[in-house]
PQR file of N, CA, C, O and H, with PARSE charges and radii, in Angstrom:
ATOM      1  N   MET A   1      53.379 -60.362  28.473 -0.4000 1.5000
ATOM      2  CA  MET A   1      53.865 -58.959  29.342 -0.0000 2.0000
ATOM      3  C   MET A   1      52.249 -58.537  29.620  0.5500 1.7000
ATOM      4  O   MET A   1      51.512 -59.262  28.952 -0.5500 1.4000
ATOM      5  N   PHE A   2      51.630 -57.706  30.308 -0.4000 1.5000
ATOM      6  CA  PHE A   2      50.727 -57.124  30.315 -0.0000 2.0000
ATOM      7  C   PHE A   2      50.738 -55.236  29.940  0.5500 1.7000
ATOM      8  O   PHE A   2      51.673 -54.451  30.097 -0.5500 1.4000
ATOM      9  H   PHE A   2      52.229 -57.117  30.851  0.4000 1.0000
ATOM     10  N   ARG A   3      49.662 -55.026  29.538 -0.4000 1.5000
ATOM     11  CA  ARG A   3      49.354 -53.939  28.845 -0.0000 2.0000
ATOM     12  C   ARG A   3      48.676 -53.385  29.806  0.5500 1.7000
ATOM     13  O   ARG A   3      48.118 -54.128  30.613 -0.5500 1.4000
ATOM     14  H   ARG A   3      48.902 -55.663  29.410  0.4000 1.0000
ATOM     15  N   ALA A   4      48.560 -51.859  29.950 -0.4000 1.5000
ATOM     16  CA  ALA A   4      47.544 -50.979  30.764 -0.0000 2.0000
ATOM     17  C   ALA A   4      46.640 -51.035  29.738  0.5500 1.7000
ATOM     18  O   ALA A   4      47.094 -50.955  28.597 -0.5500 1.4000
ATOM     19  H   ALA A   4      49.013 -51.255  29.294  0.4000 1.0000
ATOM     20  N   ARG A   5      45.413 -51.161  29.900 -0.4000 1.5000
ATOM     21  CA  ARG A   5      43.945 -50.420  29.016 -0.0000 2.0000
ATOM     22  C   ARG A   5      44.234 -48.562  28.925  0.5500 1.7000
ATOM     23  O   ARG A   5      44.261 -47.574  29.659 -0.5500 1.4000
ATOM     24  H   ARG A   5      45.044 -51.226  30.827  0.4000 1.0000
ATOM     25  N   THR A   6      44.348 -48.818  27.988 -0.4000 1.5000
ATOM     26  CA  THR A   6      44.460 -46.630  27.354 -0.0000 2.0000
ATOM     27  C   THR A   6      43.201 -46.628  27.874  0.5500 1.7000
ATOM     28  O   THR A   6      42.427 -47.554  27.634 -0.5500 1.4000
ATOM     29  H   THR A   6      44.326 -49.620  27.391  0.4000 1.0000
ATOM     30  N   THR A   7      42.802 -45.390  28.786 -0.4000 1.5000
ATOM     31  CA  THR A   7      41.446 -44.972  28.957 -0.0000 2.0000
ATOM     32  C   THR A   7      40.583 -44.188  28.201  0.5500 1.7000
ATOM     33  O   THR A   7      40.903 -44.546  27.068 -0.5500 1.4000
ATOM     34  H   THR A   7      43.431 -44.637  28.981  0.4000 1.0000
ATOM     35  N   PHE A   8      39.711 -43.366  28.062 -0.4000 1.5000
ATOM     36  CA  PHE A   8      38.806 -43.235  26.579 -0.0000 2.0000
ATOM     37  C   PHE A   8      39.931 -41.964  26.537  0.5500 1.7000
ATOM     38  O   PHE A   8      40.861 -41.864  25.737 -0.5500 1.4000
ATOM     39  H   PHE A   8      39.451 -43.075  28.983  0.4000 1.0000
ATOM     40  N   PRO A   9      39.440 -40.648  28.063 -0.5600 1.5000
ATOM     41  CA  PRO A   9      40.113 -39.521  27.672  0.2800 2.0000
ATOM     42  C   PRO A   9      41.876 -39.273  26.413  0.5500 1.7000
ATOM     43  O   PRO A   9      42.140 -38.623  25.401 -0.5500 1.4000
ATOM     44  N   THR A  10      42.711 -40.367  27.444 -0.4000 1.5000
ATOM     45  CA  THR A  10      43.952 -41.000  26.603 -0.0000 2.0000
ATOM     46  C   THR A  10      43.674 -40.982  25.193  0.5500 1.7000
ATOM     47  O   THR A  10      44.393 -40.386  24.392 -0.5500 1.4000
ATOM     48  H   THR A  10      42.497 -40.895  28.266  0.4000 1.0000
ATOM     49  N   PHE A  11      42.492 -41.719  24.831 -0.4000 1.5000
ATOM     50  CA  PHE A  11      42.163 -42.433  23.441 -0.0000 2.0000
ATOM     51  C   PHE A  11      41.743 -40.831  22.874  0.5500 1.7000
ATOM     52  O   PHE A  11      42.386 -40.358  21.937 -0.5500 1.4000
ATOM     53  H   PHE A  11      41.907 -42.203  25.482  0.4000 1.0000
ATOM     54  N   VAL A  12      40.938 -40.268  23.333 -0.4000 1.5000
ATOM     55  CA  VAL A  12      40.229 -38.940  22.301 -0.0000 2.0000
ATOM     56  C   VAL A  12      41.200 -38.408  22.453  0.5500 1.7000
ATOM     57  O   VAL A  12      41.455 -38.189  21.268 -0.5500 1.4000
ATOM     58  H   VAL A  12      40.415 -40.652  24.094  0.4000 1.0000
ATOM     59  N   ARG A  13      42.352 -37.814  23.215 -0.4000 1.5000
ATOM     60  CA  ARG A  13      43.266 -36.668  23.004 -0.0000 2.0000
ATOM     61  C   ARG A  13      44.000 -37.777  21.918  0.5500 1.7000
ATOM     62  O   ARG A  13      43.857 -37.337  20.777 -0.5500 1.4000
ATOM     63  H   ARG A  13      42.144 -37.991  24.177  0.4000 1.0000
ATOM     64  N   ARG A  14      44.778 -39.145  21.926 -0.4000 1.5000
ATOM     65  CA  ARG A  14      45.528 -39.222  21.062 -0.0000 2.0000
ATOM     66  C   ARG A  14      45.086 -39.180  19.377  0.5500 1.7000
ATOM     67  O   ARG A  14      45.883 -39.129  18.440 -0.5500 1.4000
ATOM     68  H   ARG A  14      44.893 -39.502  22.853  0.4000 1.0000
ATOM     69  N   LEU A  15      43.489 -39.220  19.280 -0.4000 1.5000
ATOM     70  CA  LEU A  15      42.874 -38.855  17.579 -0.0000 2.0000
ATOM     71  C   LEU A  15      43.108 -37.536  17.428  0.5500 1.7000
ATOM     72  O   LEU A  15      43.534 -36.894  16.469 -0.5500 1.4000
ATOM     73  H   LEU A  15      42.842 -39.261  20.041  0.4000 1.0000
ATOM     74  N   TRP A  16      42.739 -37.198  18.601 -0.4000 1.5000
ATOM     75  CA  TRP A  16      42.954 -35.557  18.575 -0.0000 2.0000
ATOM     76  C   TRP A  16      44.318 -35.199  17.746  0.5500 1.7000
ATOM     77  O   TRP A  16      44.346 -34.586  16.679 -0.5500 1.4000
ATOM     78  H   TRP A  16      42.392 -37.720  19.380  0.4000 1.0000
ATOM     79  N   GLN A  17      45.315 -35.655  18.383 -0.4000 1.5000
ATOM     80  CA  GLN A  17      46.403 -35.428  17.737 -0.0000 2.0000
ATOM     81  C   GLN A  17      47.149 -35.741  16.724  0.5500 1.7000
ATOM     82  O   GLN A  17      48.301 -35.356  16.518 -0.5500 1.4000
ATOM     83  H   GLN A  17      45.292 -36.153  19.249  0.4000 1.0000
ATOM     84  N   GLU A  18      46.326 -36.636  15.898 -0.4000 1.5000
ATOM     85  CA  GLU A  18      46.339 -37.210  14.447 -0.0000 2.0000
ATOM     86  C   GLU A  18      45.600 -36.145  13.690  0.5500 1.7000
ATOM     87  O   GLU A  18      45.442 -36.291  12.478 -0.5500 1.4000
ATOM     88  H   GLU A  18      45.391 -36.948  16.065  0.4000 1.0000
ATOM     89  N   GLU A  19      45.238 -35.319  14.173 -0.4000 1.5000
ATOM     90  CA  GLU A  19      44.103 -34.594  12.994 -0.0000 2.0000
ATOM     91  C   GLU A  19      44.754 -33.223  13.191  0.5500 1.7000
ATOM     92  O   GLU A  19      44.045 -32.369  12.659 -0.5500 1.4000
ATOM     93  H   GLU A  19      45.366 -35.201  15.157  0.4000 1.0000
ATOM     94  N   ASP A  20      45.558 -32.838  13.613 -0.4000 1.5000
ATOM     95  CA  ASP A  20      46.696 -31.531  13.769 -0.0000 2.0000
ATOM     96  C   ASP A  20      46.665 -31.466  12.563  0.5500 1.7000
ATOM     97  O   ASP A  20      46.982 -32.530  12.030 -0.5500 1.4000
ATOM     98  H   ASP A  20      46.134 -33.532  14.046  0.4000 1.0000
ATOM     99  N   GLY A  21      46.334 -30.397  11.661 -0.4000 1.5000
ATOM    100  CA  GLY A  21      46.411 -29.891  10.770 -0.0000 2.0000
ATOM    101  C   GLY A  21      46.287 -29.832   9.577  0.5500 1.7000
ATOM    102  O   GLY A  21      46.889 -29.420   8.586 -0.5500 1.4000
ATOM    103  H   GLY A  21      46.077 -29.533  12.093  0.4000 1.0000
ATOM    104  N   ALA A  22      45.042 -30.509   9.959 -0.4000 1.5000
ATOM    105  CA  ALA A  22      43.443 -31.099   8.852 -0.0000 2.0000
ATOM    106  C   ALA A  22      43.275 -29.764   8.314  0.5500 1.7000
ATOM    107  O   ALA A  22      43.398 -29.469   7.125 -0.5500 1.4000
ATOM    108  H   ALA A  22      44.553 -30.843  10.764  0.4000 1.0000
ATOM    109  N   ALA A  23      42.963 -28.912   9.342 -0.4000 1.5000
ATOM    110  CA  ALA A  23      41.900 -27.926   8.953 -0.0000 2.0000
ATOM    111  C   ALA A  23      42.790 -27.098   8.339  0.5500 1.7000
ATOM    112  O   ALA A  23      42.189 -26.381   7.537 -0.5500 1.4000
ATOM    113  H   ALA A  23      42.864 -29.152  10.308  0.4000 1.0000
ATOM    114  N   THR A  24      44.154 -26.848   8.370 -0.4000 1.5000
ATOM    115  CA  THR A  24      44.672 -25.804   7.418 -0.0000 2.0000
ATOM    116  C   THR A  24      44.111 -26.396   6.232  0.5500 1.7000
ATOM    117  O   THR A  24      43.358 -25.898   5.396 -0.5500 1.4000
ATOM    118  H   THR A  24      44.642 -27.430   9.020  0.4000 1.0000
ATOM    119  N   ALA A  25      44.695 -27.733   6.320 -0.4000 1.5000
ATOM    120  CA  ALA A  25      44.988 -28.346   4.517 -0.0000 2.0000
ATOM    121  C   ALA A  25      43.567 -28.008   3.685  0.5500 1.7000
ATOM    122  O   ALA A  25      43.420 -27.713   2.499 -0.5500 1.4000
ATOM    123  H   ALA A  25      45.307 -28.137   7.000  0.4000 1.0000
ATOM    124  N   GLU A  26      42.655 -28.151   4.676 -0.4000 1.5000
ATOM    125  CA  GLU A  26      40.791 -28.145   4.071 -0.0000 2.0000
ATOM    126  C   GLU A  26      41.180 -26.479   3.627  0.5500 1.7000
ATOM    127  O   GLU A  26      40.980 -26.054   2.488 -0.5500 1.4000
ATOM    128  H   GLU A  26      42.774 -28.390   5.640  0.4000 1.0000
ATOM    129  N   TYR A  27      41.800 -25.594   4.810 -0.4000 1.5000
ATOM    130  CA  TYR A  27      41.701 -23.842   3.947 -0.0000 2.0000
ATOM    131  C   TYR A  27      42.317 -23.781   2.732  0.5500 1.7000
ATOM    132  O   TYR A  27      41.858 -23.400   1.655 -0.5500 1.4000
ATOM    133  H   TYR A  27      41.962 -25.939   5.734  0.4000 1.0000
ATOM    134  N   ALA A  28      43.902 -24.382   3.136 -0.4000 1.5000
ATOM    135  CA  ALA A  28      44.633 -24.013   1.551 -0.0000 2.0000
ATOM    136  C   ALA A  28      43.888 -24.750   0.517  0.5500 1.7000
ATOM    137  O   ALA A  28      44.236 -24.391  -0.608 -0.5500 1.4000
ATOM    138  H   ALA A  28      44.275 -24.691   4.011  0.4000 1.0000
ATOM    139  N   ILE A  29      42.751 -25.892   0.522 -0.4000 1.5000
ATOM    140  CA  ILE A  29      42.404 -26.546  -0.727 -0.0000 2.0000
ATOM    141  C   ILE A  29      41.569 -26.106  -1.387  0.5500 1.7000
ATOM    142  O   ILE A  29      41.207 -26.451  -2.511 -0.5500 1.4000
ATOM    143  H   ILE A  29      42.468 -26.184   1.436  0.4000 1.0000
ATOM    144  N   ALA A  30      40.969 -24.800  -0.314 -0.4000 1.5000
ATOM    145  CA  ALA A  30      39.159 -23.839  -0.537 -0.0000 2.0000
ATOM    146  C   ALA A  30      40.214 -22.706  -0.792  0.5500 1.7000
ATOM    147  O   ALA A  30      39.683 -21.957  -1.613 -0.5500 1.4000
ATOM    148  H   ALA A  30      41.264 -24.520   0.600  0.4000 1.0000
ATOM    149  N   THR A  31      41.003 -22.404  -0.591 -0.4000 1.5000
ATOM    150  CA  THR A  31      41.667 -21.217  -0.993 -0.0000 2.0000
ATOM    151  C   THR A  31      41.999 -21.112  -2.394  0.5500 1.7000
ATOM    152  O   THR A  31      41.719 -20.161  -3.122 -0.5500 1.4000
ATOM    153  H   THR A  31      41.435 -23.013   0.076  0.4000 1.0000
ATOM    154  N   LEU A  32      42.867 -22.592  -2.843 -0.4000 1.5000
ATOM    155  CA  LEU A  32      43.377 -22.965  -3.596 -0.0000 2.0000
ATOM    156  C   LEU A  32      41.914 -22.752  -5.163  0.5500 1.7000
ATOM    157  O   LEU A  32      41.910 -22.297  -6.307 -0.5500 1.4000
ATOM    158  H   LEU A  32      43.094 -23.365  -2.251  0.4000 1.0000
ATOM    159  N   ALA A  33      40.874 -23.434  -4.185 -0.4000 1.5000
ATOM    160  CA  ALA A  33      39.428 -23.277  -5.476 -0.0000 2.0000
ATOM    161  C   ALA A  33      39.225 -22.882  -5.452  0.5500 1.7000
ATOM    162  O   ALA A  33      38.350 -22.968  -6.313 -0.5500 1.4000
ATOM    163  H   ALA A  33      40.877 -23.804  -3.256  0.4000 1.0000
ATOM    164  N   ALA A  34      39.091 -21.086  -4.608 -0.4000 1.5000
ATOM    165  CA  ALA A  34      38.814 -20.114  -5.022 -0.0000 2.0000
ATOM    166  C   ALA A  34      39.758 -19.263  -6.073  0.5500 1.7000
ATOM    167  O   ALA A  34      39.047 -18.519  -6.748 -0.5500 1.4000
ATOM    168  H   ALA A  34      39.802 -21.016  -3.908  0.4000 1.0000
ATOM    169  N   VAL A  35      40.119 -19.237  -6.158 -0.4000 1.5000
ATOM    170  CA  VAL A  35      41.417 -18.843  -6.604 -0.0000 2.0000
ATOM    171  C   VAL A  35      41.572 -19.219  -7.955  0.5500 1.7000
ATOM    172  O   VAL A  35      42.231 -18.604  -8.794 -0.5500 1.4000
ATOM    173  H   VAL A  35      40.697 -19.841  -5.610  0.4000 1.0000
ATOM    174  N   GLY A  36      40.905 -20.299  -8.130 -0.4000 1.5000
ATOM    175  CA  GLY A  36      41.300 -20.855  -9.495 -0.0000 2.0000
ATOM    176  C   GLY A  36      39.878 -20.814 -10.120  0.5500 1.7000
ATOM    177  O   GLY A  36      39.735 -21.093 -11.310 -0.5500 1.4000
ATOM    178  H   GLY A  36      40.369 -20.798  -7.449  0.4000 1.0000
ATOM    179  N   PHE A  37      38.968 -20.518  -9.442 -0.4000 1.5000
ATOM    180  CA  PHE A  37      37.076 -20.082 -10.008 -0.0000 2.0000
ATOM    181  C   PHE A  37      37.282 -18.518 -10.107  0.5500 1.7000
ATOM    182  O   PHE A  37      36.554 -17.773 -10.763 -0.5500 1.4000
ATOM    183  H   PHE A  37      39.084 -20.291  -8.475  0.4000 1.0000
ATOM    184  N   ALA A  38      38.060 -18.241  -9.576 -0.4000 1.5000
ATOM    185  CA  ALA A  38      37.995 -16.495  -9.620 -0.0000 2.0000
ATOM    186  C   ALA A  38      38.836 -16.273 -11.071  0.5500 1.7000
ATOM    187  O   ALA A  38      38.637 -15.413 -11.928 -0.5500 1.4000
ATOM    188  H   ALA A  38      38.651 -18.847  -9.043  0.4000 1.0000
ATOM    189  N   GLY A  39      39.787 -17.289 -11.045 -0.4000 1.5000
ATOM    190  CA  GLY A  39      41.416 -16.945 -12.157 -0.0000 2.0000
ATOM    191  C   GLY A  39      40.183 -17.074 -14.143  0.5500 1.7000
ATOM    192  O   GLY A  39      40.254 -16.631 -15.290 -0.5500 1.4000
ATOM    193  H   GLY A  39      39.949 -17.989 -10.348  0.4000 1.0000
ATOM    194  N   LEU A  40      39.261 -17.972 -13.303 -0.4000 1.5000
ATOM    195  CA  LEU A  40      38.115 -18.687 -14.471 -0.0000 2.0000
ATOM    196  C   LEU A  40      37.139 -17.584 -15.180  0.5500 1.7000
ATOM    197  O   LEU A  40      36.967 -17.466 -16.394 -0.5500 1.4000
ATOM    198  H   LEU A  40      39.203 -18.332 -12.372  0.4000 1.0000
ATOM    199  N   LEU A  41      36.563 -16.832 -14.184 -0.4000 1.5000
ATOM    200  CA  LEU A  41      35.973 -15.931 -13.655 -0.0000 2.0000
ATOM    201  C   LEU A  41      36.541 -14.492 -14.875  0.5500 1.7000
ATOM    202  O   LEU A  41      36.046 -13.799 -15.765 -0.5500 1.4000
ATOM    203  H   LEU A  41      36.702 -16.927 -13.198  0.4000 1.0000
ATOM    204  N   VAL A  42      37.526 -14.627 -14.352 -0.4000 1.5000
ATOM    205  CA  VAL A  42      37.978 -13.337 -15.194 -0.0000 2.0000
ATOM    206  C   VAL A  42      38.349 -13.401 -16.251  0.5500 1.7000
ATOM    207  O   VAL A  42      38.386 -12.396 -16.960 -0.5500 1.4000
ATOM    208  H   VAL A  42      37.929 -15.189 -13.630  0.4000 1.0000
ATOM    209  N   VAL A  43      38.856 -14.975 -16.813 -0.4000 1.5000
ATOM    210  CA  VAL A  43      38.732 -14.855 -18.136 -0.0000 2.0000
ATOM    211  C   VAL A  43      37.100 -15.001 -18.494  0.5500 1.7000
ATOM    212  O   VAL A  43      36.917 -14.351 -19.524 -0.5500 1.4000
ATOM    213  H   VAL A  43      38.826 -15.791 -16.237  0.4000 1.0000
ATOM    214  N   ILE A  44      36.129 -15.468 -18.142 -0.4000 1.5000
ATOM    215  CA  ILE A  44      35.023 -15.371 -19.388 -0.0000 2.0000
ATOM    216  C   ILE A  44      34.381 -13.725 -19.507  0.5500 1.7000
ATOM    217  O   ILE A  44      33.687 -13.100 -20.308 -0.5500 1.4000
ATOM    218  H   ILE A  44      36.278 -15.995 -17.306  0.4000 1.0000
ATOM    219  N   LEU A  45      35.068 -13.461 -18.201 -0.4000 1.5000
ATOM    220  CA  LEU A  45      34.345 -11.792 -18.269 -0.0000 2.0000
ATOM    221  C   LEU A  45      35.114 -11.205 -19.222  0.5500 1.7000
ATOM    222  O   LEU A  45      34.638 -10.191 -19.732 -0.5500 1.4000
ATOM    223  H   LEU A  45      35.632 -13.969 -17.550  0.4000 1.0000
ATOM    224  N   ARG A  46      36.301 -11.617 -19.642 -0.4000 1.5000
ATOM    225  CA  ARG A  46      37.006 -10.416 -20.463 -0.0000 2.0000
ATOM    226  C   ARG A  46      36.193 -10.500 -21.755  0.5500 1.7000
ATOM    227  O   ARG A  46      35.993  -9.504 -22.451 -0.5500 1.4000
ATOM    228  H   ARG A  46      36.688 -12.441 -19.228  0.4000 1.0000
ATOM    229  N   SER A  47      35.621 -12.008 -22.127 -0.4000 1.5000
ATOM    230  CA  SER A  47      35.309 -11.799 -23.762 -0.0000 2.0000
ATOM    231  C   SER A  47      34.612 -10.641 -23.815  0.5500 1.7000
ATOM    232  O   SER A  47      34.527  -9.839 -22.885 -0.5500 1.4000
ATOM    233  H   SER A  47      35.784 -12.817 -21.562  0.4000 1.0000
ATOM    234  N   GLU A  48      33.967 -10.503 -25.190 -0.4000 1.5000
ATOM    235  CA  GLU A  48      33.528  -9.431 -26.159 -0.0000 2.0000
ATOM    236  C   GLU A  48      32.299  -9.667 -25.829  0.5500 1.7000
ATOM    237  O   GLU A  48      31.790  -8.820 -25.095 -0.5500 1.4000
ATOM    238  H   GLU A  48      34.036 -11.154 -25.946  0.4000 1.0000
ATOM    239  N   GLU A  49      31.221 -11.155 -26.349 -0.4000 1.5000
ATOM    240  CA  GLU A  49      30.258 -11.313 -26.008 -0.0000 2.0000
ATOM    241  C   GLU A  49      29.497 -11.589 -24.477  0.5500 1.7000
ATOM    242  O   GLU A  49      28.291 -11.511 -24.246 -0.5500 1.4000
ATOM    243  H   GLU A  49      31.634 -11.843 -26.945  0.4000 1.0000
ATOM    244  N   VAL A  50      30.436 -11.885 -23.659 -0.4000 1.5000
ATOM    245  CA  VAL A  50      30.055 -11.713 -22.415 -0.0000 2.0000
ATOM    246  C   VAL A  50      29.796 -10.341 -22.257  0.5500 1.7000
ATOM    247  O   VAL A  50      28.642  -9.965 -22.051 -0.5500 1.4000
ATOM    248  H   VAL A  50      31.416 -11.949 -23.847  0.4000 1.0000
ATOM    249  N   ARG A  51      30.807  -9.483 -22.334 -0.4000 1.5000
ATOM    250  CA  ARG A  51      30.836  -8.090 -21.595 -0.0000 2.0000
ATOM    251  C   ARG A  51      29.654  -7.282 -22.284  0.5500 1.7000
ATOM    252  O   ARG A  51      29.084  -6.345 -21.726 -0.5500 1.4000
ATOM    253  H   ARG A  51      31.745  -9.788 -22.501  0.4000 1.0000
ATOM    254  N   GLY A  52      29.381  -7.696 -23.422 -0.4000 1.5000
ATOM    255  CA  GLY A  52      28.041  -7.356 -24.060 -0.0000 2.0000
ATOM    256  C   GLY A  52      26.713  -7.619 -23.915  0.5500 1.7000
ATOM    257  O   GLY A  52      25.837  -6.813 -24.229 -0.5500 1.4000
ATOM    258  H   GLY A  52      29.845  -8.457 -23.876  0.4000 1.0000
ATOM    259  N   MET A  53      26.451  -9.025 -23.320 -0.4000 1.5000
ATOM    260  CA  MET A  53      25.578  -9.414 -22.959 -0.0000 2.0000
ATOM    261  C   MET A  53      25.188  -9.108 -21.365  0.5500 1.7000
ATOM    262  O   MET A  53      24.019  -9.291 -21.024 -0.5500 1.4000
ATOM    263  H   MET A  53      27.162  -9.680 -23.064  0.4000 1.0000
ATOM    264  N   LEU A  54      26.287  -8.584 -20.271 -0.4000 1.5000
ATOM    265  CA  LEU A  54      25.905  -7.833 -19.199 -0.0000 2.0000
ATOM    266  C   LEU A  54      25.802  -6.496 -19.328  0.5500 1.7000
ATOM    267  O   LEU A  54      25.415  -6.019 -18.261 -0.5500 1.4000
ATOM    268  H   LEU A  54      27.236  -8.436 -20.548  0.4000 1.0000
ATOM    269  N   THR A  55      26.081  -5.177 -20.667 -0.4000 1.5000
ATOM    270  CA  THR A  55      26.036  -4.565 -20.785 -0.0000 2.0000
ATOM    271  C   THR A  55      24.344  -4.868 -20.911  0.5500 1.7000
ATOM    272  O   THR A  55      23.656  -4.576 -19.933 -0.5500 1.4000
ATOM    273  H   THR A  55      26.394  -5.565 -21.534  0.4000 1.0000
ATOM    274  N   ASP A  56      23.898  -5.267 -21.734 -0.4000 1.5000
ATOM    275  CA  ASP A  56      23.091  -4.922 -22.243 -0.0000 2.0000
ATOM    276  C   ASP A  56      21.773  -5.674 -21.013  0.5500 1.7000
ATOM    277  O   ASP A  56      20.647  -5.177 -21.006 -0.5500 1.4000
ATOM    278  H   ASP A  56      24.458  -5.505 -22.528  0.4000 1.0000
ATOM    279  N   VAL A  57      22.053  -6.646 -20.237 -0.4000 1.5000
ATOM    280  CA  VAL A  57      20.908  -6.802 -18.863 -0.0000 2.0000
ATOM    281  C   VAL A  57      21.175  -5.765 -17.927  0.5500 1.7000
ATOM    282  O   VAL A  57      20.537  -5.886 -16.882 -0.5500 1.4000
ATOM    283  H   VAL A  57      22.968  -7.049 -20.243  0.4000 1.0000
ATOM    284  N   VAL A  58      21.886  -4.840 -17.992 -0.4000 1.5000
ATOM    285  CA  VAL A  58      22.328  -3.816 -17.428 -0.0000 2.0000
ATOM    286  C   VAL A  58      21.333  -2.358 -17.499  0.5500 1.7000
ATOM    287  O   VAL A  58      20.831  -1.543 -16.725 -0.5500 1.4000
ATOM    288  H   VAL A  58      22.404  -4.741 -18.842  0.4000 1.0000
ATOM    289  N   ARG A  59      21.453  -2.729 -19.438 -0.4000 1.5000
ATOM    290  CA  ARG A  59      21.036  -1.480 -20.038 -0.0000 2.0000
ATOM    291  C   ARG A  59      19.080  -1.893 -19.095  0.5500 1.7000
ATOM    292  O   ARG A  59      18.345  -1.279 -18.322 -0.5500 1.4000
ATOM    293  H   ARG A  59      21.861  -3.392 -20.066  0.4000 1.0000
ATOM    294  N   HIS A  60      19.050  -2.966 -19.663 -0.4000 1.5000
ATOM    295  CA  HIS A  60      17.298  -3.356 -19.664 -0.0000 2.0000
ATOM    296  C   HIS A  60      17.192  -2.909 -17.963  0.5500 1.7000
ATOM    297  O   HIS A  60      16.474  -1.959 -17.651 -0.5500 1.4000
ATOM    298  H   HIS A  60      19.647  -3.465 -20.291  0.4000 1.0000
ATOM    299  N   ALA A  61      17.892  -3.603 -17.016 -0.4000 1.5000
ATOM    300  CA  ALA A  61      17.002  -3.333 -15.889 -0.0000 2.0000
ATOM    301  C   ALA A  61      17.321  -1.095 -15.435  0.5500 1.7000
ATOM    302  O   ALA A  61      16.430  -0.353 -15.023 -0.5500 1.4000
ATOM    303  H   ALA A  61      18.475  -4.374 -17.270  0.4000 1.0000
ATOM    304  N   LEU A  62      18.003  -0.898 -15.567 -0.4000 1.5000
ATOM    305  CA  LEU A  62      18.021   1.023 -15.786 -0.0000 2.0000
ATOM    306  C   LEU A  62      16.985   0.835 -16.355  0.5500 1.7000
ATOM    307  O   LEU A  62      16.107   1.335 -15.651 -0.5500 1.4000
ATOM    308  H   LEU A  62      18.727  -1.501 -15.902  0.4000 1.0000
ATOM    309  N   SER A  63      16.489   0.325 -17.385 -0.4000 1.5000
ATOM    310  CA  SER A  63      15.618   1.309 -18.372 -0.0000 2.0000
ATOM    311  C   SER A  63      14.270   1.390 -17.829  0.5500 1.7000
ATOM    312  O   SER A  63      13.838   0.396 -17.245 -0.5500 1.4000
ATOM    313  H   SER A  63      17.202  -0.081 -17.957  0.4000 1.0000
ATOM    314  N   ILE A  64      13.295   2.781 -17.971 -0.4000 1.5000
ATOM    315  CA  ILE A  64      12.728   2.703 -17.437 -0.0000 2.0000
ATOM    316  C   ILE A  64      11.140   2.762 -18.510  0.5500 1.7000
ATOM    317  O   ILE A  64      10.851   3.655 -19.307 -0.5500 1.4000
ATOM    318  H   ILE A  64      13.646   3.588 -18.446  0.4000 1.0000
ATOM    319  N   PRO A  65      10.442   1.688 -18.231 -0.5600 1.5000
ATOM    320  CA  PRO A  65       9.357   0.959 -19.199  0.2800 2.0000
ATOM    321  C   PRO A  65       8.133   2.324 -19.748  0.5500 1.7000
ATOM    322  O   PRO A  65       7.195   2.048 -20.496 -0.5500 1.4000
TER
END
């Protein structure tokens, strides 16, 4: 049986359709990673040691020598 050759635009269109939803999945993964990183920062910044270090840095930066 003879099969017609796929034209270039049809080939590109078919490849493009296979990628539908890929950008949405990438955004979802990036959003989950950002939320996880934000949660980690909240846990770290709640500790007394880190809070004290940040307070010392701010006081040192605002002091006039």
